[in-house]
C-alpha angles and dihedrals in degrees: 000000000000090000089059092053093047090053092060096057105066090068114104101230142036089243093058092046094051090046090058091050093047092050091049090051091051093052098043100031111192095022090047093054090051090049092051092051091046093051096049098035107047116328101062110065093157092051090047090054090050090048093048092051091049093043094046091050091051093049093050089054089060088087110207104194093202091054091046088053089052090054093046089055093046092051098037093107090063087076093058100033114111122221119237088224113087092214092056090045089061091055094040087236133133138218102239131186117196119193116205093014094173110176094347101260094159098061092102091062097056122098118250112266095030121142114221130204114187134198125196131152095209110082092190091075089069098092093048091044095052092044090055093042091064089068092062110053088157090071119070110212099200106176136018111198118192098210145104118267089243091060103045094118088135089074107089121243116255091011108119134058096209139018119202124199124173124177093339109105089069090072107033118113097227117023094185092054094048092050090048090051090050092053091046096055096045119095116237104283091020119139135232112209116197141178115178137163110234145183116296109266101188103069093165092062101025104027091137090060092049090052094047092047090056096043095049091046100041092049090047093236099126095036090052094050096042107039099267098322112162118203097197103060131116114191095182097094090053092049091048095048102048096078109263112162091229136011121191117183146160132201116215145152107255125211110248130209094235137017093246089066095053087096085073095046096110103094141181122206131174153116127260118196123208 
């Protein structure tokens, strides 16, 4: 069966891959259905990555104005932050590193003249990322690094003015290591901007959500469907313990683009300064 799965992956898009699987299912009936389920639910990691990139891109196009306003507020200080590099100061730009950039949904929040380095472990976001990048010629995206945040040793220490992370720490393998890497690459006085969905904190009012978050995470249902996303994490203790000079944060219930995502409504946003 592995040869069947391998045959689906050379195609350039999720649509073409799923068409091959659907056609196989039509020809071989019962065996084809089993093959389809096996590919999507456990034996097709490449297809799942393709699907997640496609799905994430579709969700981000479901523009929720309230959520966009939340992000604008969270990133407002980027417009007034000064770079430590004199050349960037002249252009009022920043050296920004974004971890888990996905399709590039945060471009609109970055100051003109900024230089952006991005890190993302999923190579199938590339087409969506470059398509979105064309809309923002005022931002220079210098480097795209296909890597996990834990392994971004290739980014120089004390080299960026700001690090941006949105809805990423839920899926990293080692939160402490990622936060340490973020602090390492920031210049003294640099800022770490974060927006993350977190574990429900008000169990008296939203106990059902707390229970569901744990069930869906413990039984690997949500992580499997959404590329390792855990619903019951809280990165704040890690951010507070790594040695930032200041950590400002707020917990809130974020508006979500669809009811199914309300389970991830508890959010944490803030700025940590090196």
